[in-house]
N, C-alpha and C positions, 0 to 999 in steps of 0.2 A: 436429869443430866444424861448425856449420851454415854452409853456403856462402852467400855474398852473393847476395841475390835477383837472379835473371837477369831483367832487365826489358825487354830488347830482343830482337826476333826479326828477323833480317836475311834478305832474299831478293835474288837478283840479277836474276831475270826472272820476270814474271808474265804469264800469258795472259789477256787480257780477252776474254771469250767472244763478246760481241756483234759487235765489230769485229775480233776476233783481233789486238789491238794488243799487241806485246811491251813490257813495262814494266820499267824498272830501279827497284827499290824503294829509296826513301830510307831508311826503316826503319819497321817496324811495332812499336809498343809494345804489349806484352801486359798491362801494368798501367797504369791510368789514374787519374782523379780528378774530382769535383765534387758540387754540391748541386742539388736540383731547382728549376726555375724555375716559380713558381706563378702567373705572370702570365696574363692572359686569353688564351685560344687564338684565333689568327686563322685564317681559312680558307686553305687551300693552303699553299704555302711560297715563301719568297724568301730566297736566300742570295747576298749580294754579296761578291765577292772582289776585292781590290786587291793587285797584285803589283809590287814594285820588282824591278829587275834581271831583268825578263822581257820580251823583245822580240817574242815570238810573239803573233799576234792571235787564237789559238784556245786554248781550255781545255776539258778533258774533266771530266765529273762522273760518278764511278763509285761502286760500293759493294761490300762484302763479301757473299758469300752462300755459306754452308757453307765449303768450302775454296777456292772460286773467287772471282774478282772480275769484275764486269761494268760496262760503260759504260751509264749511264742517259741522259746528255744531253751535247750539245756546244754551246758558245757561242763565237761569233766577234764581235770588236768592231772598230770603225773604228781605223785607224792613229793612234797618238798617245794613245789612251785607255788607262786602266789598270784600270778597274772592269768585271768580268765579273758578270753577274747570271743566276743559275739560279733559275727560278721555275716554278710550276705551280698549277693550280686545285685539285688534290687534294693532301692532305697526304702527305708521305713516310712510308713505313714506318720505324719507329725502328731505329736501328743505327749502324754506323760507315760514313761516306761518305768518298770520296776525291776530292781536287782534283788532277788529273793534268796535268802541265806538259810538253807536247811541245816540241821533238822528242826530248829525252832521256827524257821520260816518267817523271821523278821525281815523287813525289807526297807530299802530306801529308794528314792525316785530320781529319775533323770529326765530332763527335757530333750525332746528330739524335734528338730525343725528341718525343713529343706535347707540344704547347704551347710548343716552342722551335724553331720552324721559320722564323722571320723574324729574321735577324741578319746582321751583316756582319763580315768579317775583312780585315785588311790585314797583309801580311808581305813579307819579302824572299825571292825564289825561291832564293837561294844558301844560306839558312839559315832555313827556314820556322819551325822550332820556337822558336829564340831570338828572332826578330824578331816573333813573332805578337802581334797586338793584336785583341781581339774586342769587339764591341758588340752587346748585345741577347741574349746567351746566357751565363747564369751557368755553365752546364754546361761550355761550351767555354773560358771564362775560367779556371776551376779546372783543367780538363783540361790546358791549356798551362802553368799554374803548376806542376802536378805533373810534367809532362814535363821542364820546365826544372830542377826539383829533382833529378830522376833523372839528367839529363844532367850535373849537377855531381858526383853521387855515383859515377857509373860510372867515370870516369877515375881517381878516388882509389882505388877498389877494384881496378881493373886494375893500377895501379902497385904497390899492396901485394902483390898476387898474384905479380907478376913478382919482387919482392924476396924473397918467401917461397921461390919456386922456386930462385933463385940461392943463398940461404942453405942450403937443403936439399941442393943439389948440393955445397956446401962443408962440409956436416955442421955447420952453425952453428945456434945456438938461434933458433927462430922464434916463440917464445911471445908476445913483445911485438907482433910484426906480426900474428899471428893474432888477438890481442885487438883490435887496431885495425880489422881487417877485420870482426870480430864487432860492434864498436861501430857501424860504418857500416851493417851489416845491421840492427842493432837500431833505428837511427835511421830507416831506410827502412820497416821493418815498423811502427814507431810511426806514421809519417806515413800509411801505408796504413790502419791500424786507426782512426786519427782520422777519416779520410774515411768509412770504413765505418760507424762509430758515429754520425756526424752527417748521413748522407745515405743515401737509397735510390735515387739517380739511377743512370744507366747506367754512369758511371765507377765508382761505388762497387761496383756488381754485377760489373763486369769485374775490378776489383781483387780482390774476394773470390774470384771464380772462378779467378783465377790463383795464389792463395796455397796453400801446402801445408796439408793437414789437420793438426790437432793430434793427436799420437800419444802414447799412454801409454808408459811405459818397458817395453822388452822386453830380456830377457837375450840374450847373444850365442850361446847354444847353438842347435843346428839346429832343435829343436822350437819354441823361442821365435821364431826367425826365420820359421818357417812361419806361426805365429800372427800375426806382424807383417804378413806378406804378405797374409793373408786379411782382416786388419783394414783395411788400406789399400784392398783391393779392395771391401770392404763399404761403406766410407765415402768412396770416391773422388768421388762426386757430391754430397757434403755441402755444399760451398761454391758450387755452381752449380745454378741452376734450369733444367733442360733445356727447360722449357715457356716460358721467358722469350722473348717474340717478338723482342725487340731483339737477343738473343745470336745468333740465326740469321744476322743481318747483322753479324757480327764475326768476327775471326780465331780467337777462342778456343773457340767451341762445338765445331766439328768437330775441332780439335786435342785437346780434352779427351776426346772420344769415341774418336778414333784411338789415343790413348795407352792408354785403357782396354782396347781390343782388343789392342794390341801387347804390353802389359806384364802384363795380368791375365786374359787369356782364352786358354786352351790352343787350339792350332790344330787343333781337332777339331770336326766339325759340330755335335755335341750341345752342346758348351760354347759355341760361337758362337751357337747358337739361344737359349740361356739368356741370354746377354749382350744379344742383340738384343731379346728380350722385355722385359728390364729397361729398356733405352733407350727403347723404344716406349711402355712404361707411364709412364715419367717425363716423356716429351714429349707424351703424349696430351692433356693439358689445353689445349695450343696446337695447333689443327688444322693450321696451316701447317708447323710444325716436325715434327709427327708424320707428316704427308704426305711431307715432304721426306725423312725418314729411311726410311720404308717403301718409297718408290719407289726411292731410292738403293740400298738393300741388296737389294731384289728384283732390280734390274737387275744389280748387281754379282755376285750368286751365280747368276743365270741364265746369265751369260757366263763364269763362272769356269772356268779351265783346270785347277784343282787337283782331283785325284781325290777324290771323295766329297763335295765341297761342293754338289753338286746337292741333297743332303739338306737344306741350309739353305734353298734356294729352295723346296723342297716344303713345309718347315715354315712359311715365311711365307705361302705360298698357302693352305694348309689352315687356318691359325689366324687369318688376317687377311682375305684376299681372299674365301675361300670362306664366311667367317662374316659377310660384309657390313661389314667394318671398313675398307673402302677405297671409300667411296660415290662418290668422284669418278670411278671407272673406268666407262666406258660398257659396256653389256651385251655387245656383240660382243667387245670386248677382254677383258672379264672371263671370258667363256665360253672364249676361247682360252687364257688363263692357267690356268684351272682344269683344262681338258682336258690341257694340256701337263704339269701337275704330276701328274695322275692316271695318265699314261702312264709317268712317271719313277718314281713311288712303288714299284711292284712290283719294280723292278730297282735299288734302292738297295743300297749295301754293307750287309751284315748280313741282307738279305732272302733268303728261299728263292727260288732261281731258278725261273722259270716252266717247267713241264714241257713238252717238245716231243718229237715223234716223226716220223721221216721215213725216206726210203730211203737205203741205202748204195750209192754208185756201184759199178758194175762197169765199170771204166775200159776194159779191153781190148775188151769186148763193145760198149760205147758207141762206141768208135772205129770198129768194124766197120760200124755202122749210121748213122753221123753224117750221111751224105748221102742217107738214105732219103727218097723223095719225099713221104712222109707225115711232117710235122714232129712229130707225136705219137708217132712210132716211132723217133726219132733218138737214143734213149738206152736204156740197160739198167741195171737195178738188182738188187741182192741183196735181202735181207730188210730190213724196217723195224727201226730201232733207236731206242729212246727215250733221252733224256738221262739219265733216272733209272736206266736199266738198267746204266749203267756203274758197276762196283764198283771204285772206286779212291780212295785218300786225297785226290787232287786231280784235277780235271778242268778243262782249258782249253776253253772254248767260243769258237771263233774263226770269225767270219763275214767272208768275203772275196769278192772278185769278180775274174775273170780279166783284166778290162780296167782294173782300178784301179791307178794308178801307185804309190800308197803300199803296196798289197798286194804288188805285184811286188818292190818294194824291201825289204819286210819279210820275205818268205817264206824266203829263205835263212837269215836269222837265226832265224826260227821253227823251221826244221828243225834247226839247230844246237842250240838250247836244248832242243828235245824229245829229241834224241839224248842230251843230257847228263842229263836228269832222268827219262826214262821208267822207269829202273830204281829210281827213288826214289818211285814211285807216282803219276807224272803221266800222265794220259791226255788225248787230244786228240779233241774232237768238232768237226770243221771243216766248216762249211756254205758251199757255193758259192752265192752270192746271185744265182741266175739262174733264170728260168722254163724251161719245157720247150723254148721256142724256141731258147734259148741254152745248153742243157745240154751239147751237144757241146764248146763252148768251155771248159767246166770240165774235161772229160776231157782235152782237148788240153793244157791248161796243167799239169795234174797229171802227165801223161806226161812233160812236159819237166822236171819236178822230182821225180826218183825218191824223194827223201827223204819226200815226202808220202804214199807208199804205206804207210808205217809206222803211220799213224794212221787213224782213221775219217773217210772223205770222204763227206759227206752232201749231199743235195739234196732240195728239196721243189718239184717242177716246177709244181705248181698252188697253192702256198702254203696247202695245207690245214691245216698246223699253226699258221698265223698267227704264225710266229716273228718275222716282220718287225714286226708290231704289238706282240707281247708284249715284244720287246727294243728297241722304238722305234728300228729301224734306219733312219736317215736318210742314212747314208754308210757306207762301208767303208774300212778294216777296223774291226771291233768285237771286243773281247777281254774275256772274263770269266774269272776264276779262281774255281773253286768248291771247297768242301771235300767231305768224304766224305758229308755230309748234303745236299749240293747248295746250301748257302748261299753267297752271293756274298762272297768274301773281298776281292777287288780287281777293278777294272775300268778300262777306258780306259788300259791300260798299253801303251806303245809296245814294239815288238819289241826295240829296243835296251836297254830297261829290264827286260825280262822275266826275264833271267838273275838279276839282282840281287834283284828282287822275290821270285821263287821261292825263292832261297837264304835270304832273310830269313824268309819264311813257314815253310819247312821247319825252319829252325833254331829258331824260336820254339816250334813244335809239339813238337820233340824235347825242348826245355827243360821244357816243361809236363809231358811224359810222365815225365821224370826226377824231377820234384818230387812226383809222385803216390806 
């Protein structure tokens, strides 16, 4: 049976970004109602608010933006007065705005659309929804009619649900109760559809965006359920216009997009890139929403700590910023973004690791000459060895520094893991990230860690191989796991994760071989 429409979304605290004010949310309704006000548009905006049961002389005016809420204005009145006036010479951007009541910071919401920005509301601070009276805004009048309708249906539905739960626990018949619940749900859906069919106002659009899509019948077998999943994914945005400028200032737009990523997008960079392309394409007709999403996700994947997600960042840079689809970005910043992505692209998972060649340390001989008066003669090497020369099913490229705290902490674990897997085809190409001046410190540290003698210890005293550039070394340690073709299988793995990651990689490869 279809569950009763969930029409409220409750929060306990909200961070208002401009003033960093923590708020307790009275409640946010995700389904609303009304008709468009076709009266002549006045310049600017003026919203008058009268509050009973409210003794504070200050009121905040805020708004939704994506998943956040922000303060736009603060109004203080003289003691004894009850009417607060929020006004401005320029019209407000359409969306859902918030009247915030300190000190508890409960708030109620008002809808603002073009042509409906001069109105007044009066209510009681203890129950703003039930006591709400609106003048001058048909949209808000119907909005609160709708919310009061829902506030009556909610308790009925919750009471029936509790009765159903009790009867099921006692193994009693629940058909009559389930039918009653369905009747309430039908009544709510009819109310919503009536609004949608008679109006294209903001409330109507938000109601539609919050409603489930209509589904054809699907069988219960596994294959049919897969088709059902892909049908929902394909039609997920049917009821919402991502380019609607008003929805950016509502609670529903980002929630809809977040659910799409959470429920219908595999956590793989290629799949995420495809979903992002779809969202950006759908939002592109509205420049502000398109810009909001592109900046948001570029920043998110630039800072992501999840292995492999830098591929999403590179995708956004190459397909949007590099192609001139982010015209708001200044030239200097754009150049930095493009340069950063160009350095990351060659070392993405799945790419062929850049070839490098350098000297193998002669540890004992270096220690003998480490105090030589000529700093260019304070190290000794054996032959050069290139990364591609290593013939092994797996190669760990490990870039470390002798004075790096993380490297020191990780090295014993690296030795332990190498000892465990070297007989399973794992080789180590370890680069001490130091120039000729500090090469002796590399040898001294290796001498203190005898386990390091088992693998190749490399150094490029004059950075001739350009490994630091090729592998975008900004800090140490850096770790890459390569296959026998020197393609990058995994990277940015911590020493404490390496054992588990290697075991999984080797097991998968063995399984593939068995299936051949």
